[in-house]
C-alpha angles and dihedrals in degrees: 000000000000117000114262119258125224140198113233117216125180119200124192095202136032087239089072092061123076107251094209093050093046094047093044090053092047090051088060095061126097095227106038120162130187087244091077095051113123089237093056093048094044089052094052089053102037092046092055093245099116111022138121089272090061095042098266111111110179119225102162110193119217134183116205129192122185092339094310126116103241103172139358144182135192101226129178133193107222129202089190144016101244120125098023104097091211103096119223097154090119092053091049089050091051091053089048093051092054093046092250119134116239099176135101094047128163121247126187101202145103108268115253092353118109094189119133117236144120113314101170102061108203140158091222143355092271094056091045093053088045090055095049091051088048091052095052092045091048092050089049093050090050092051093239122165097228153341123231127188110195132203095002131195114237096259092053092050088052094050089047092051093048090055092050099256116149118251124220127190136203136167133258135178123237134173119221124207109228091186094276114186093215144336094281087052089054090047090052090065093059130086114269096249089052093045092050094047093052091050089047091051094047091046091055090055094050091044088053086061094251120152131178140220131181134205128187131204116325090006088076105093127212088253089055091050091048091051092046091051091053089053093046093047095049094052088057097046091047086064092047098256135102115240120269095226126056132225087249090059092062091043085059092047091053092050103039106021106024095141090067095065137082121180129198118196122193114209133193126185090352093306128106111240104168143009141194125201119209126191117223127204119211098148113147115247121215092174088107096045092254134118096219126108125254116239110272121272121202127205123201106228124155137009139171142167135205091194131041118239122169111257094359092129094059090047096049098039102036118007098046095043092045092049089050090049091052093048092048099043094247109172101210140012112202110205098198133239124343131342123127089194085074090074092068084061089053096258103143130212119262132175119250120194139207132180130217138194120192120195095207110079098209095051089044090057092047092048091047091053089049096049090052090059094040092052089055090054091047092051091051092046089053092050088049095050093048090052090061094053114168091217124101116263108235117218 
């Protein structure tokens, strides 16, 4: 059988891609997330959050066959390495020291969102492989220094390895729901010192007079969104940087993708003082050929506080979301990039992967050697973390 032929199209804005076709293809993947929904990507662009002005120039690559969208990738030309969470500053520095331009580079990722998921949307393995070849060929034709696919699903990583891309691994921390009946049932599975510490931290928040309420989807009012953004913006400004996401981005989320969001608001004395925003995935998966919905997955995303209360961050970002996940049968809570402290809250280490293609042969060889050494270190780090599990050791 001859290899299928595809028509390559490149879009410089999400508005130039049919939302229904994009979302239908996403729904067929084994690891879809709400962050690759057309509405999410469009909001990033239309709100001014991820645009050429901020260093994220969209070049969405799509493959078509007979009028059908066969494969697609959210690709960005980057003039910097901010907002990626897979750090290649040392690579860029090495290029600069040798007088070789590193930027612009191509990045297949969701801007500002270190959440693993499918990056190479494809109707089958052949289309996925063809899409990856098209990405590399397009980057080479554009004289780009490199291509980086970040926080890949397993099938993407396998396709990248098969085509000779270099794989890189890092560590994230995820909580798995073992069918706990309630939060106390979850605590009972932890070692005594961890269980005691969590109870102490939660008690401090209660004794400070702080209570919580939550709202999901359309229940989140415009006033709630305004308060959340005050908290979110303040957190960034306290660290000396403006926030990545604009207020208009969240306005668009409330209008076009409300079902993806869960908001926790901390209150004291009748006034809101802090908030955390969690993303929820309830996207149908047809990877198994069924029409049912996968169990929900929750993603810890943003937080901020207007008043300081001891242990409030842990309560808002971990304990309240975990209690909600248990009550609503959520399968997994992903705590995001980095943070060994998350293990004390029973978020366990998992490996996250990215894939890289560098056009310059000498730099590619050097990076390959570096990644081999780094990979060994990551493997040892994972072993060490698992050896310090917070869960009780049953005899």
